[in-house]
Biopython code that builds the backbone (N, CA, C, O; Angstrom):
import numpy as np
from Bio.PDB.StructureBuilder import StructureBuilder

atoms = [
    (1, "MET", "N", (-22.721, 17.080, 45.207)),
    (1, "MET", "CA", (-21.544, 16.275, 45.226)),
    (1, "MET", "C", (-21.515, 15.491, 46.529)),
    (1, "MET", "O", (-21.813, 16.009, 47.605)),
    (2, "THR", "N", (-21.135, 14.191, 46.385)),
    (2, "THR", "CA", (-21.076, 13.356, 47.574)),
    (2, "THR", "C", (-19.638, 13.177, 48.003)),
    (2, "THR", "O", (-18.708, 13.613, 47.325)),
    (3, "MET", "N", (-19.476, 12.542, 49.112)),
    (3, "MET", "CA", (-18.120, 12.370, 49.633)),
    (3, "MET", "C", (-17.336, 11.302, 48.868)),
    (3, "MET", "O", (-16.106, 11.274, 48.924)),
    (4, "THR", "N", (-18.041, 10.431, 48.159)),
    (4, "THR", "CA", (-17.318, 9.393, 47.413)),
    (4, "THR", "C", (-16.811, 9.903, 46.070)),
    (4, "THR", "O", (-15.928, 9.288, 45.472)),
    (5, "ASP", "N", (-17.349, 11.008, 45.590)),
    (5, "ASP", "CA", (-16.851, 11.581, 44.343)),
    (5, "ASP", "C", (-15.482, 12.209, 44.587)),
    (5, "ASP", "O", (-15.316, 13.041, 45.480)),
    (6, "GLN", "N", (-14.530, 11.809, 43.802)),
    (6, "GLN", "CA", (-13.193, 12.384, 43.955)),
    (6, "GLN", "C", (-12.736, 12.982, 42.639)),
    (6, "GLN", "O", (-11.550, 12.966, 42.309)),
    (7, "ASN", "N", (-13.664, 13.493, 41.920)),
    (7, "ASN", "CA", (-13.300, 14.144, 40.665)),
    (7, "ASN", "C", (-12.743, 15.505, 40.978)),
    (7, "ASN", "O", (-13.355, 16.297, 41.695)),
    (8, "GLY", "N", (-11.614, 15.762, 40.450)),
    (8, "GLY", "CA", (-10.996, 17.053, 40.646)),
    (8, "GLY", "C", (-10.881, 17.724, 39.287)),
    (8, "GLY", "O", (-11.591, 17.379, 38.343)),
    (9, "PRO", "N", (-10.009, 18.649, 39.210)),
    (9, "PRO", "CA", (-9.821, 19.298, 37.913)),
    (9, "PRO", "C", (-9.242, 18.300, 36.913)),
    (9, "PRO", "O", (-8.509, 17.398, 37.318)),
    (10, "PRO", "N", (-9.547, 18.430, 35.619)),
    (10, "PRO", "CA", (-9.039, 17.469, 34.633)),
    (10, "PRO", "C", (-7.515, 17.532, 34.552)),
    (10, "PRO", "O", (-6.898, 18.583, 34.727)),
    (11, "ALA", "N", (-6.933, 16.358, 34.278)),
    (11, "ALA", "CA", (-5.467, 16.262, 34.170)),
    (11, "ALA", "C", (-5.010, 16.957, 32.890)),
    (11, "ALA", "O", (-5.715, 16.921, 31.882)),
    (12, "PRO", "N", (-3.842, 17.586, 32.922)),
    (12, "PRO", "CA", (-3.365, 18.248, 31.708)),
    (12, "PRO", "C", (-2.969, 17.195, 30.653)),
    (12, "PRO", "O", (-2.509, 16.107, 31.000)),
    (13, "ALA", "N", (-3.149, 17.521, 29.395)),
    (13, "ALA", "CA", (-2.798, 16.611, 28.300)),
    (13, "ALA", "C", (-1.279, 16.470, 28.225)),
    (13, "ALA", "O", (-0.554, 17.444, 28.425)),
    (14, "PRO", "N", (-0.789, 15.240, 27.934)),
    (14, "PRO", "CA", (0.668, 15.065, 27.836)),
    (14, "PRO", "C", (1.213, 15.823, 26.630)),
    (14, "PRO", "O", (0.535, 15.991, 25.616)),
    (15, "GLU", "N", (2.449, 16.271, 26.771)),
    (15, "GLU", "CA", (3.076, 17.017, 25.681)),
    (15, "GLU", "C", (3.484, 16.051, 24.572)),
    (15, "GLU", "O", (3.967, 14.959, 24.872)),
    (16, "PRO", "N", (3.308, 16.411, 23.314)),
    (16, "PRO", "CA", (3.692, 15.503, 22.234)),
    (16, "PRO", "C", (5.212, 15.361, 22.169)),
    (16, "PRO", "O", (5.961, 16.304, 22.424)),
    (17, "LYS", "N", (5.641, 14.136, 21.815)),
    (17, "LYS", "CA", (7.078, 13.882, 21.698)),
    (17, "LYS", "C", (7.586, 14.512, 20.410)),
    (17, "LYS", "O", (6.874, 14.535, 19.406)),
    (18, "PRO", "N", (8.797, 15.015, 20.434)),
    (18, "PRO", "CA", (9.338, 15.589, 19.185)),
    (18, "PRO", "C", (9.583, 14.474, 18.166)),
    (18, "PRO", "O", (9.968, 13.367, 18.542)),
    (19, "LYS", "N", (9.365, 14.755, 16.896)),
    (19, "LYS", "CA", (9.551, 13.767, 15.842)),
    (19, "LYS", "C", (11.036, 13.581, 15.573)),
    (19, "LYS", "O", (11.820, 14.529, 15.580)),
    (20, "ARG", "N", (11.397, 12.307, 15.334)),
    (20, "ARG", "CA", (12.789, 12.007, 14.988)),
    (20, "ARG", "C", (12.952, 12.138, 13.491)),
    (20, "ARG", "O", (12.076, 11.735, 12.725)),
    (21, "ARG", "N", (14.020, 12.675, 13.094)),
    (21, "ARG", "CA", (14.284, 12.861, 11.665)),
    (21, "ARG", "C", (15.495, 12.034, 11.252)),
    (21, "ARG", "O", (16.616, 12.541, 11.210)),
    (22, "GLY", "N", (15.269, 10.781, 10.954)),
    (22, "GLY", "CA", (16.364, 9.924, 10.491)),
    (22, "GLY", "C", (17.260, 9.468, 11.629)),
    (22, "GLY", "O", (17.009, 9.749, 12.801)),
    (23, "ARG", "N", (18.300, 8.765, 11.255)),
    (23, "ARG", "CA", (19.243, 8.253, 12.244)),
    (23, "ARG", "C", (20.269, 9.313, 12.592)),
    (23, "ARG", "O", (20.537, 10.232, 11.817)),
    (24, "ALA", "N", (20.827, 9.162, 13.761)),
    (24, "ALA", "CA", (21.889, 10.078, 14.178)),
    (24, "ALA", "C", (23.135, 9.822, 13.332)),
    (24, "ALA", "O", (23.412, 8.674, 12.985)),
    (25, "ARG", "N", (23.855, 10.822, 13.009)),
    (25, "ARG", "CA", (25.067, 10.704, 12.201)),
    (25, "ARG", "C", (26.218, 10.189, 13.057)),
    (25, "ARG", "O", (26.351, 10.532, 14.232)),
    (26, "ARG", "N", (27.036, 9.365, 12.439)),
    (26, "ARG", "CA", (28.229, 8.872, 13.137)),
    (26, "ARG", "C", (29.299, 9.943, 13.106)),
    (26, "ARG", "O", (29.499, 10.614, 12.094)),
    (27, "THR", "N", (29.978, 10.092, 14.218)),
    (27, "THR", "CA", (31.060, 11.066, 14.256)),
    (27, "THR", "C", (32.394, 10.408, 13.937)),
    (27, "THR", "O", (33.333, 11.085, 13.518)),
    (28, "GLN", "N", (32.491, 9.060, 14.134)),
    (28, "GLN", "CA", (33.724, 8.344, 13.855)),
    (28, "GLN", "C", (33.433, 7.257, 12.833)),
    (28, "GLN", "O", (32.321, 6.730, 12.801)),
    (29, "PRO", "N", (34.395, 6.912, 12.006)),
    (29, "PRO", "CA", (34.170, 5.812, 11.070)),
    (29, "PRO", "C", (34.081, 4.493, 11.839)),
    (29, "PRO", "O", (34.656, 4.370, 12.921)),
    (30, "PRO", "N", (33.371, 3.513, 11.295)),
    (30, "PRO", "CA", (33.269, 2.231, 11.996)),
    (30, "PRO", "C", (34.625, 1.536, 12.080)),
    (30, "PRO", "O", (35.493, 1.722, 11.228)),
    (31, "ALA", "N", (34.782, 0.740, 13.117)),
    (31, "ALA", "CA", (36.038, 0.013, 13.309)),
    (31, "ALA", "C", (36.178, -1.043, 12.215)),
    (31, "ALA", "O", (35.175, -1.630, 11.809)),
    (32, "PRO", "N", (37.386, -1.300, 11.730)),
    (32, "PRO", "CA", (37.564, -2.321, 10.694)),
    (32, "PRO", "C", (37.219, -3.704, 11.243)),
    (32, "PRO", "O", (37.488, -4.010, 12.405)),
    (33, "ARG", "N", (36.626, -4.524, 10.398)),
    (33, "ARG", "CA", (36.237, -5.869, 10.808)),
    (33, "ARG", "C", (37.390, -6.838, 10.618)),
    (33, "ARG", "O", (38.256, -6.659, 9.761)),
    (34, "GLU", "N", (37.368, -7.869, 11.447)),
    (34, "GLU", "CA", (38.351, -8.938, 11.312)),
    (34, "GLU", "C", (37.995, -9.749, 10.066)),
    (34, "GLU", "O", (36.814, -9.985, 9.814)),
    (35, "PRO", "N", (38.972, -10.176, 9.291)),
    (35, "PRO", "CA", (38.638, -11.019, 8.137)),
    (35, "PRO", "C", (38.084, -12.358, 8.616)),
    (35, "PRO", "O", (38.589, -12.957, 9.566)),
    (36, "ARG", "N", (37.050, -12.804, 7.944)),
    (36, "ARG", "CA", (36.431, -14.074, 8.331)),
    (36, "ARG", "C", (37.268, -15.235, 7.818)),
    (36, "ARG", "O", (37.874, -15.174, 6.748)),
    (37, "ALA", "N", (37.278, -16.284, 8.611)),
    (37, "ALA", "CA", (37.964, -17.494, 8.176)),
    (37, "ALA", "C", (37.105, -18.152, 7.101)),
    (37, "ALA", "O", (35.884, -18.199, 7.246)),
    (38, "PRO", "N", (37.701, -18.656, 6.038)),
    (38, "PRO", "CA", (36.895, -19.294, 4.997)),
    (38, "PRO", "C", (36.217, -20.547, 5.534)),
    (38, "PRO", "O", (36.789, -21.286, 6.335)),
    (39, "LYS", "N", (35.000, -20.770, 5.083)),
    (39, "LYS", "CA", (34.272, -21.959, 5.497)),
    (39, "LYS", "C", (34.907, -23.172, 4.840)),
    (39, "LYS", "O", (35.447, -23.072, 3.738)),
    (40, "PRO", "N", (34.847, -24.329, 5.517)),
    (40, "PRO", "CA", (35.360, -25.514, 4.854)),
    (40, "PRO", "C", (34.524, -25.800, 3.617)),
    (40, "PRO", "O", (33.295, -25.815, 3.688)),
    (41, "GLY", "N", (35.155, -26.019, 2.521)),
    (41, "GLY", "CA", (34.446, -26.278, 1.276)),
    (41, "GLY", "C", (34.090, -25.019, 0.513)),
    (41, "GLY", "O", (33.314, -25.083, -0.440)),
    (42, "ALA", "N", (34.639, -23.863, 0.905)),
    (42, "ALA", "CA", (34.322, -22.619, 0.207)),
    (42, "ALA", "C", (34.840, -22.654, -1.234)),
    (42, "ALA", "O", (34.291, -21.971, -2.099)),
    (43, "PHE", "N", (35.867, -23.424, -1.498)),
    (43, "PHE", "CA", (36.395, -23.531, -2.858)),
    (43, "PHE", "C", (35.421, -24.290, -3.762)),
    (43, "PHE", "O", (35.579, -24.288, -4.982)),
    (44, "LEU", "N", (34.412, -24.939, -3.166)),
    (44, "LEU", "CA", (33.429, -25.692, -3.936)),
    (44, "LEU", "C", (32.170, -24.879, -4.235)),
    (44, "LEU", "O", (31.143, -25.446, -4.609)),
    (45, "ALA", "N", (32.239, -23.576, -4.075)),
    (45, "ALA", "CA", (31.067, -22.733, -4.319)),
    (45, "ALA", "C", (30.561, -22.935, -5.737)),
    (45, "ALA", "O", (31.339, -22.916, -6.691)),
    (46, "GLY", "N", (29.269, -23.126, -5.872)),
    (46, "GLY", "CA", (28.664, -23.314, -7.179)),
    (46, "GLY", "C", (28.552, -24.769, -7.607)),
    (46, "GLY", "O", (27.982, -25.054, -8.661)),
    (47, "LEU", "N", (29.077, -25.690, -6.823)),
    (47, "LEU", "CA", (29.036, -27.109, -7.174)),
    (47, "LEU", "C", (27.617, -27.643, -7.007)),
    (47, "LEU", "O", (27.023, -27.514, -5.937)),
    (48, "THR", "N", (27.079, -28.238, -8.055)),
    (48, "THR", "CA", (25.766, -28.881, -7.992)),
    (48, "THR", "C", (25.892, -30.283, -8.552)),
    (48, "THR", "O", (26.979, -30.708, -8.941)),
    (49, "GLY", "N", (24.793, -30.992, -8.591)),
    (49, "GLY", "CA", (24.818, -32.356, -9.096)),
    (49, "GLY", "C", (25.209, -32.461, -10.552)),
    (49, "GLY", "O", (25.724, -33.491, -10.987)),
    (50, "SER", "N", (24.968, -31.400, -11.314)),
    (50, "SER", "CA", (25.277, -31.462, -12.736)),
    (50, "SER", "C", (26.310, -30.425, -13.185)),
    (50, "SER", "O", (26.781, -30.487, -14.320)),
    (51, "ALA", "N", (26.668, -29.481, -12.324)),
    (51, "ALA", "CA", (27.610, -28.427, -12.718)),
    (51, "ALA", "C", (28.844, -28.458, -11.819)),
    (51, "ALA", "O", (28.768, -28.770, -10.630)),
    (52, "CYS", "N", (29.965, -28.129, -12.418)),
    (52, "CYS", "CA", (31.221, -28.056, -11.658)),
    (52, "CYS", "C", (31.248, -26.797, -10.795)),
    (52, "CYS", "O", (30.409, -25.908, -10.946)),
    (53, "ALA", "N", (32.207, -26.735, -9.903)),
    (53, "ALA", "CA", (32.369, -25.568, -9.035)),
    (53, "ALA", "C", (32.764, -24.357, -9.870)),
    (53, "ALA", "O", (33.246, -24.487, -10.995)),
    (54, "ALA", "N", (32.548, -23.174, -9.294)),
    (54, "ALA", "CA", (32.848, -21.931, -10.012)),
    (54, "ALA", "C", (34.341, -21.785, -10.305)),
    (54, "ALA", "O", (34.710, -21.125, -11.276)),
    (55, "GLY", "N", (35.201, -22.381, -9.492)),
    (55, "GLY", "CA", (36.639, -22.257, -9.693)),
    (55, "GLY", "C", (37.199, -23.196, -10.745)),
    (55, "GLY", "O", (38.367, -23.073, -11.112)),
    (56, "CYS", "N", (36.399, -24.128, -11.239)),
    (56, "CYS", "CA", (36.871, -25.058, -12.275)),
    (56, "CYS", "C", (36.871, -24.365, -13.637)),
    (56, "CYS", "O", (36.024, -23.517, -13.919)),
    (57, "ASN", "N", (37.829, -24.742, -14.468)),
    (57, "ASN", "CA", (37.874, -24.228, -15.841)),
    (57, "ASN", "C", (38.488, -25.287, -16.735)),
    (57, "ASN", "O", (38.704, -26.418, -16.298)),
    (58, "ALA", "N", (38.769, -24.942, -17.963)),
    (58, "ALA", "CA", (39.268, -25.913, -18.936)),
    (58, "ALA", "C", (40.664, -26.419, -18.591)),
    (58, "ALA", "O", (41.050, -27.504, -19.025)),
    (59, "THR", "N", (41.414, -25.660, -17.829)),
    (59, "THR", "CA", (42.784, -26.073, -17.526)),
    (59, "THR", "C", (42.932, -26.769, -16.181)),
    (59, "THR", "O", (44.006, -27.290, -15.881)),
    (60, "GLY", "N", (41.890, -26.793, -15.369)),
    (60, "GLY", "CA", (42.031, -27.450, -14.077)),
    (60, "GLY", "C", (40.739, -27.559, -13.309)),
    (60, "GLY", "O", (39.784, -26.818, -13.540)),
    (61, "CYS", "N", (40.731, -28.506, -12.385)),
    (61, "CYS", "CA", (39.582, -28.782, -11.528)),
    (61, "CYS", "C", (39.982, -28.475, -10.092)),
    (61, "CYS", "O", (41.096, -28.795, -9.677)),
    (62, "VAL", "N", (39.075, -27.849, -9.321)),
    (62, "VAL", "CA", (39.428, -27.509, -7.936)),
    (62, "VAL", "C", (39.440, -28.739, -7.039)),
    (62, "VAL", "O", (40.063, -28.716, -5.977)),
    (63, "ILE", "N", (38.775, -29.801, -7.436)),
    (63, "ILE", "CA", (38.757, -31.017, -6.617)),
    (63, "ILE", "C", (40.039, -31.816, -6.836)),
    (63, "ILE", "O", (40.703, -32.200, -5.873)),
    (64, "SER", "N", (40.392, -32.071, -8.111)),
    (64, "SER", "CA", (41.573, -32.887, -8.382)),
    (64, "SER", "C", (42.859, -32.074, -8.362)),
    (64, "SER", "O", (43.932, -32.611, -8.084)),
    (65, "GLY", "N", (42.756, -30.782, -8.654)),
    (65, "GLY", "CA", (43.962, -29.967, -8.747)),
    (65, "GLY", "C", (44.758, -30.279, -10.004)),
    (65, "GLY", "O", (45.900, -29.842, -10.144)),
    (66, "SER", "N", (44.169, -31.021, -10.905)),
    (66, "SER", "CA", (44.833, -31.409, -12.155)),
    (66, "SER", "C", (43.989, -30.952, -13.337)),
    (66, "SER", "O", (43.015, -30.216, -13.176)),
    (67, "ASN", "N", (44.377, -31.399, -14.526)),
    (67, "ASN", "CA", (43.671, -30.954, -15.722)),
    (67, "ASN", "C", (42.527, -31.879, -16.125)),
    (67, "ASN", "O", (42.136, -31.874, -17.292)),
    (68, "TYR", "N", (41.983, -32.659, -15.222)),
    (68, "TYR", "CA", (40.801, -33.480, -15.504)),
    (68, "TYR", "C", (39.730, -33.209, -14.449)),
    (68, "TYR", "O", (40.027, -32.774, -13.336)),
    (69, "CYS", "N", (38.486, -33.473, -14.822)),
    (69, "CYS", "CA", (37.355, -33.204, -13.924)),
    (69, "CYS", "C", (37.182, -34.358, -12.945)),
    (69, "CYS", "O", (37.094, -35.517, -13.350)),
    (70, "ALA", "N", (37.134, -34.037, -11.662)),
    (70, "ALA", "CA", (36.948, -35.048, -10.634)),
    (70, "ALA", "C", (35.603, -34.883, -9.943)),
    (70, "ALA", "O", (35.451, -35.285, -8.789)),
    (71, "HIS", "N", (34.615, -34.292, -10.634)),
    (71, "HIS", "CA", (33.264, -34.114, -10.086)),
    (71, "HIS", "C", (32.729, -35.493, -9.683)),
    (71, "HIS", "O", (32.823, -36.431, -10.475)),
    (72, "PRO", "N", (32.176, -35.641, -8.490)),
    (72, "PRO", "CA", (31.719, -36.960, -8.037)),
    (72, "PRO", "C", (30.652, -37.594, -8.930)),
    (72, "PRO", "O", (30.578, -38.820, -9.001)),
    (73, "HIS", "N", (29.826, -36.801, -9.613)),
    (73, "HIS", "CA", (28.787, -37.367, -10.471)),
    (73, "HIS", "C", (29.221, -37.461, -11.926)),
    (73, "HIS", "O", (28.457, -37.934, -12.767)),
    (74, "LYS", "N", (30.418, -37.023, -12.229)),
    (74, "LYS", "CA", (30.884, -37.057, -13.626)),
    (74, "LYS", "C", (32.003, -38.080, -13.805)),
    (74, "LYS", "O", (31.790, -39.145, -14.384)),
    (75, "GLY", "N", (33.187, -37.756, -13.309)),
    (75, "GLY", "CA", (34.313, -38.644, -13.566)),
    (75, "GLY", "C", (34.912, -39.237, -12.302)),
    (75, "GLY", "O", (35.366, -40.382, -12.307)),
    (76, "GLY", "N", (34.919, -38.476, -11.231)),
    (76, "GLY", "CA", (35.535, -38.942, -10.002)),
    (76, "GLY", "C", (37.053, -38.846, -10.068)),
    (76, "GLY", "O", (37.617, -38.406, -11.070)),
    (77, "LEU", "N", (37.700, -39.260, -8.993)),
    (77, "LEU", "CA", (39.161, -39.234, -8.954)),
    (77, "LEU", "C", (39.731, -40.380, -9.774)),
    (77, "LEU", "O", (39.164, -41.473, -9.796)),
    (78, "GLN", "N", (40.824, -40.142, -10.433)),
    (78, "GLN", "CA", (41.513, -41.205, -11.154)),
    (78, "GLN", "C", (42.305, -42.043, -10.162)),
    (78, "GLN", "O", (42.589, -41.613, -9.044)),
    (79, "GLY", "N", (42.650, -43.232, -10.590)),
    (79, "GLY", "CA", (43.332, -44.173, -9.711)),
    (79, "GLY", "C", (44.635, -43.650, -9.137)),
    (79, "GLY", "O", (44.973, -43.946, -7.991)),
    (80, "ARG", "N", (45.369, -42.875, -9.922)),
    (80, "ARG", "CA", (46.663, -42.364, -9.451)),
    (80, "ARG", "C", (46.502, -41.341, -8.329)),
    (80, "ARG", "O", (47.431, -41.128, -7.550)),
    (81, "ASP", "N", (45.332, -40.705, -8.236)),
    (81, "ASP", "CA", (45.130, -39.662, -7.227)),
    (81, "ASP", "C", (44.399, -40.142, -5.975)),
    (81, "ASP", "O", (44.264, -39.381, -5.017)),
    (82, "ILE", "N", (43.931, -41.373, -5.965)),
    (82, "ILE", "CA", (43.211, -41.870, -4.787)),
    (82, "ILE", "C", (44.151, -41.976, -3.583)),
    (82, "ILE", "O", (43.698, -41.859, -2.444)),
    (83, "GLY", "N", (45.433, -42.192, -3.809)),
    (83, "GLY", "CA", (46.394, -42.267, -2.715)),
    (83, "GLY", "C", (46.814, -40.917, -2.165)),
    (83, "GLY", "O", (47.448, -40.857, -1.111)),
    (84, "ASP", "N", (46.480, -39.839, -2.845)),
    (84, "ASP", "CA", (46.841, -38.492, -2.396)),
    (84, "ASP", "C", (45.808, -38.024, -1.365)),
    (84, "ASP", "O", (44.636, -37.857, -1.702)),
    (85, "ALA", "N", (46.225, -37.815, -0.132)),
    (85, "ALA", "CA", (45.304, -37.503, 0.962)),
    (85, "ALA", "C", (44.559, -36.183, 0.752)),
    (85, "ALA", "O", (43.367, -36.093, 1.048)),
    (86, "GLU", "N", (45.249, -35.163, 0.247)),
    (86, "GLU", "CA", (44.595, -33.867, 0.044)),
    (86, "GLU", "C", (43.509, -33.944, -1.012)),
    (86, "GLU", "O", (42.413, -33.417, -0.821)),
    (87, "LYS", "N", (43.809, -34.601, -2.129)),
    (87, "LYS", "CA", (42.823, -34.725, -3.202)),
    (87, "LYS", "C", (41.641, -35.581, -2.768)),
    (87, "LYS", "O", (40.495, -35.285, -3.105)),
    (88, "LEU", "N", (41.918, -36.626, -2.031)),
    (88, "LEU", "CA", (40.851, -37.492, -1.543)),
    (88, "LEU", "C", (39.960, -36.745, -0.547)),
    (88, "LEU", "O", (38.743, -36.927, -0.544)),
    (89, "GLN", "N", (40.559, -35.913, 0.290)),
    (89, "GLN", "CA", (39.785, -35.121, 1.243)),
    (89, "GLN", "C", (38.871, -34.135, 0.506)),
    (89, "GLN", "O", (37.707, -33.985, 0.878)),
    (90, "ARG", "N", (39.382, -33.459, -0.537)),
    (90, "ARG", "CA", (38.554, -32.538, -1.312)),
    (90, "ARG", "C", (37.429, -33.286, -2.024)),
    (90, "ARG", "O", (36.303, -32.794, -2.102)),
    (91, "PHE", "N", (37.733, -34.472, -2.541)),
    (91, "PHE", "CA", (36.728, -35.271, -3.234)),
    (91, "PHE", "C", (35.617, -35.697, -2.269)),
    (91, "PHE", "O", (34.436, -35.613, -2.605)),
    (92, "ASN", "N", (35.994, -36.151, -1.077)),
    (92, "ASN", "CA", (34.994, -36.574, -0.089)),
    (92, "ASN", "C", (34.152, -35.396, 0.395)),
    (92, "ASN", "O", (32.958, -35.554, 0.653)),
    (93, "LEU", "N", (34.754, -34.230, 0.519)),
    (93, "LEU", "CA", (34.005, -33.034, 0.899)),
    (93, "LEU", "C", (32.977, -32.684, -0.186)),
    (93, "LEU", "O", (31.853, -32.293, 0.127)),
    (94, "ALA", "N", (33.359, -32.822, -1.443)),
    (94, "ALA", "CA", (32.424, -32.576, -2.542)),
    (94, "ALA", "C", (31.294, -33.597, -2.526)),
    (94, "ALA", "O", (30.141, -33.246, -2.777)),
    (95, "ARG", "N", (31.608, -34.848, -2.237)),
    (95, "ARG", "CA", (30.570, -35.884, -2.145)),
    (95, "ARG", "C", (29.591, -35.566, -1.028)),
    (95, "ARG", "O", (28.382, -35.715, -1.205)),
    (96, "GLN", "N", (30.094, -35.132, 0.114)),
    (96, "GLN", "CA", (29.209, -34.784, 1.239)),
    (96, "GLN", "C", (28.318, -33.610, 0.873)),
    (96, "GLN", "O", (27.127, -33.607, 1.182)),
    (97, "LEU", "N", (28.892, -32.619, 0.217)),
    (97, "LEU", "CA", (28.120, -31.444, -0.185)),
    (97, "LEU", "C", (27.007, -31.835, -1.148)),
    (97, "LEU", "O", (25.881, -31.359, -1.007)),
    (98, "LEU", "N", (27.293, -32.675, -2.103)),
    (98, "LEU", "CA", (26.276, -33.108, -3.056)),
    (98, "LEU", "C", (25.248, -34.017, -2.400)),
    (98, "LEU", "O", (24.084, -34.022, -2.801)),
    (99, "GLY", "N", (25.659, -34.781, -1.404)),
    (99, "GLY", "CA", (24.707, -35.636, -0.694)),
    (99, "GLY", "C", (23.690, -34.822, 0.080)),
    (99, "GLY", "O", (22.502, -35.144, 0.062)),
    (100, "THR", "N", (24.135, -33.762, 0.768)),
    (100, "THR", "CA", (23.195, -32.924, 1.507)),
    (100, "THR", "C", (22.328, -32.122, 0.543)),
    (100, "THR", "O", (21.170, -31.836, 0.851)),
    (101, "GLU", "N", (22.872, -31.749, -0.631)),
    (101, "GLU", "CA", (22.070, -31.020, -1.618)),
    (101, "GLU", "C", (20.930, -31.896, -2.117)),
    (101, "GLU", "O", (19.809, -31.417, -2.292)),
    (102, "ALA", "N", (21.207, -33.172, -2.347)),
    (102, "ALA", "CA", (20.175, -34.088, -2.834)),
    (102, "ALA", "C", (19.083, -34.252, -1.777)),
    (102, "ALA", "O", (17.900, -34.297, -2.114)),
    (103, "LEU", "N", (19.462, -34.341, -0.521)),
    (103, "LEU", "CA", (18.469, -34.464, 0.548)),
    (103, "LEU", "C", (17.608, -33.213, 0.646)),
    (103, "LEU", "O", (16.393, -33.303, 0.818)),
    (104, "GLU", "N", (18.235, -32.046, 0.536)),
    (104, "GLU", "CA", (17.479, -30.804, 0.622)),
    (104, "GLU", "C", (16.514, -30.677, -0.547)),
    (104, "GLU", "O", (15.391, -30.203, -0.380)),
    (105, "LYS", "N", (16.948, -31.099, -1.729)),
    (105, "LYS", "CA", (16.081, -31.028, -2.899)),
    (105, "LYS", "C", (14.905, -32.001, -2.739)),
    (105, "LYS", "O", (13.773, -31.688, -3.106)),
    (106, "ARG", "N", (15.191, -33.176, -2.191)),
    (106, "ARG", "CA", (14.162, -34.200, -2.066)),
    (106, "ARG", "C", (13.147, -33.858, -0.988)),
    (106, "ARG", "O", (11.946, -34.026, -1.196)),
    (107, "PHE", "N", (13.610, -33.381, 0.156)),
    (107, "PHE", "CA", (12.712, -33.153, 1.288)),
    (107, "PHE", "C", (12.376, -31.691, 1.504)),
    (107, "PHE", "O", (11.643, -31.367, 2.438)),
    (108, "GLY", "N", (12.890, -30.799, 0.670)),
    (108, "GLY", "CA", (12.484, -29.391, 0.698)),
    (108, "GLY", "C", (12.971, -28.596, 1.877)),
    (108, "GLY", "O", (12.201, -27.806, 2.423)),
    (109, "LYS", "N", (14.191, -28.756, 2.298)),
    (109, "LYS", "CA", (14.707, -27.943, 3.406)),
    (109, "LYS", "C", (15.406, -26.758, 2.884)),
    (109, "LYS", "O", (15.912, -25.948, 3.660)),
]
sb = StructureBuilder()
sb.init_structure("model")
sb.init_model(0)
sb.init_chain("A")
sb.init_seg("    ")
for serial, (resi, resn, name, xyz) in enumerate(atoms, 1):
    if name == "N":
        sb.init_residue(resn, " ", resi, " ")
    sb.init_atom(name, np.array(xyz, "f"), 0.0, 1.0, " ", f" {name:<3s}", serial, name[0])
structure = sb.get_structure()
């Protein structure tokens, strides 16, 4: 053995870690969540270029709020309702939604 050799006794092997068995159990129930604010246009869920929104039925349309369909690609708003700010706002929101849907379909986003 030379003076440059510094081999000593072999190091002890590390102890194996204990295996985890699943997640730890919660002792308290989770805190209740705050209700989420509805997204703008949530009433238009299901609206596509050819189908009405899920909330529309035979007795009323969610865009016009009346008993006729105001889908932007089908009938649109009637002349008497164009002056109503709320109905016009819902109609324009539906138009914007369908415009972005067409872009996504065309360019694959």
